[in-house]
C-alpha positions in Angstrom: -2.8 -11.3 16.1 -3.9 -8.7 13.5 -4.4 -5.0 13.7 -7.0 -2.8 11.8 -6.8 0.9 10.4 -9.9 2.5 9.1 -8.9 4.5 6.0 -10.7 5.9 3.0 -10.6 3.1 0.4 -12.2 3.6 -3.1 -12.5 0.8 -5.8 -13.3 1.4 -9.6 -12.5 -0.2 -13.1 -10.3 1.7 -15.4 -9.6 0.0 -18.9 -10.9 -3.4 -17.5 -8.1 -3.1 -14.7 -9.4 -2.8 -11.0 -8.1 0.1 -9.2 -8.1 0.5 -5.5 -7.2 3.7 -4.0 -6.3 4.1 -0.2 -5.8 7.5 1.2 -3.2 7.7 3.8 -3.7 11.2 5.3 -0.8 13.0 7.0 -2.3 12.4 10.4 -2.6 8.5 9.8 1.0 8.1 8.5 2.4 7.4 12.2 -0.2 4.8 12.9 0.3 3.3 9.2 4.0 3.0 9.7 3.6 1.4 13.2 1.5 -1.2 11.6 3.7 -1.9 8.7 6.7 -2.2 11.4 4.7 -4.5 13.3 4.1 -6.6 10.3 7.7 -6.5 9.0 8.8 -7.8 12.5 6.4 -10.6 12.7 4.9 -9.0 15.4 1.3 -9.2 13.9 0.0 -11.7 11.6 -1.7 -9.2 9.4 -2.7 -5.7 9.0 -6.4 -5.0 7.9 -7.2 -1.7 6.0 -11.0 -1.3 6.5 -12.7 1.3 4.6 -13.8 4.4 6.5 -17.4 5.2 6.6 -18.9 6.2 3.1 -15.9 5.1 1.0 -17.3 2.0 0.0 -13.9 0.1 -0.9 -12.9 -3.3 -0.1 -11.3 -4.4 3.0 -7.7 -5.2 2.3 -5.7 -7.7 4.5 -1.9 -7.2 4.3 0.6 -10.0 5.0 4.3 -10.2 4.6 5.2 -13.2 2.3 8.9 -14.3 3.3 8.8 -16.9 0.5 7.3 -14.9 -2.4 9.4 -15.9 -5.5 11.0 -13.1 -7.4 9.2 -14.1 -10.5 5.9 -13.5 -9.1 6.3 -9.9 -8.6 6.2 -7.4 -5.6 2.8 -8.5 -4.5 0.2 -11.1 -5.1 -3.5 -11.2 -4.0 -6.8 -13.1 -4.0 -10.3 -12.2 -3.0 -11.6 -14.0 0.2 -14.6 -13.6 2.1 -15.2 -10.1 0.7 -11.9 -8.8 1.1 -8.6 -8.3 -0.9 -5.9 -10.6 0.8 -2.4 -9.0 -0.3 0.9 -11.0 0.1 3.6 -8.3 0.1 7.1 -9.4 -0.8 9.9 -8.6 1.9 11.3 -5.9 -0.4 7.9 -4.6 -1.1 6.9 -4.3 2.4 10.4 -2.5 3.0 9.8 0.0 0.3 6.3 0.9 1.8 7.9 1.4 5.1 10.9 3.5 3.9 8.5 5.5 1.8 6.0 6.3 4.8 8.9 6.7 7.2 10.6 9.5 5.1 7.2 10.9 4.8 6.6 10.9 8.5 10.4 12.3 9.2 10.0 15.2 6.4 6.5 16.0 7.0 5.7 15.5 3.2 6.1 12.4 0.9 8.2 12.8 -2.1 5.6 11.9 -4.5 1.7 11.9 -3.8 1.2 8.2 -4.3 2.7 4.6 -4.8 1.3 2.5 -7.5 1.6 -1.2 -6.9 0.6 -3.9 -9.6 -0.7 -6.9 -8.1 -0.9 -10.3 -9.4 -4.4 -11.5 -8.9 -6.9 -13.5 -11.2 -7.5 -10.4 -12.8 -5.3 -7.4 -12.8 -5.3 -5.1 -9.8 -3.7 -1.6 -9.1 -3.3 -0.7 -5.7 -2.4 3.0 -5.1 -1.5 4.2 -1.8 -2.0 8.0 -1.9 -1.2 10.7 0.6 -2.3 14.3 1.1 0.9 16.0 1.9 3.5 15.8 -1.1 6.1 17.9 -2.6 5.1 19.5 -6.0 4.7 17.2 -8.9 7.7 16.2 -10.6 8.3 13.9 -13.9 8.0 10.3 -13.9 11.6 10.1 -14.8 12.4 12.4 -12.0 10.2 10.4 -9.5 11.8 7.2 -10.3 15.3 9.0 -9.6 14.1 10.4 -6.2 12.8 6.9 -5.4 16.2 5.1 -6.1 14.2 3.0 -8.9 16.3 4.3 -11.9 
C-alpha cells in the first residue's frame, strides 16, 4: 500500500546539479508527518509526492531503506517510469520526521528548509522547504540548532 500527497515540486539545474524543491506549506505539515510516520512504521510501502498543478516537477516516491549501508549516504535514488524513487536511511527518515514534528508542535520550523544530497547516477539535491520558519540564522547556528555540530 502507498499514500500520495500533492505538493508544489520544482526541478532545475544549478551548476550541473539537479535541484528538486518540494514546498511543504504549514497547512500540509500534519499530513506530511502522518505519511512519514506510516512509512517509518512500515504501515505503507511508499509515500508518493505528486507535483501539484502547474508546478511541473517530478513525482517523488519515498521508501524506507532498513538496509542502506552507512557508506552510501543518507539517501539514494534512481529515476524510474518518470519519477524519482528515493530510498531513505532509517536515520534520515527519523531526522525528517523529527524536523517536521517540531515544526507542527511549534507552529514554525527551526529553519526554512532541509537540504538533502542524494546519490544517483548524477548529483541530485532534494530541498524540503516550509513557508513558516524562524528568522534566518547563520549556517553554523543552524547546525547547532539541528544538533548537527
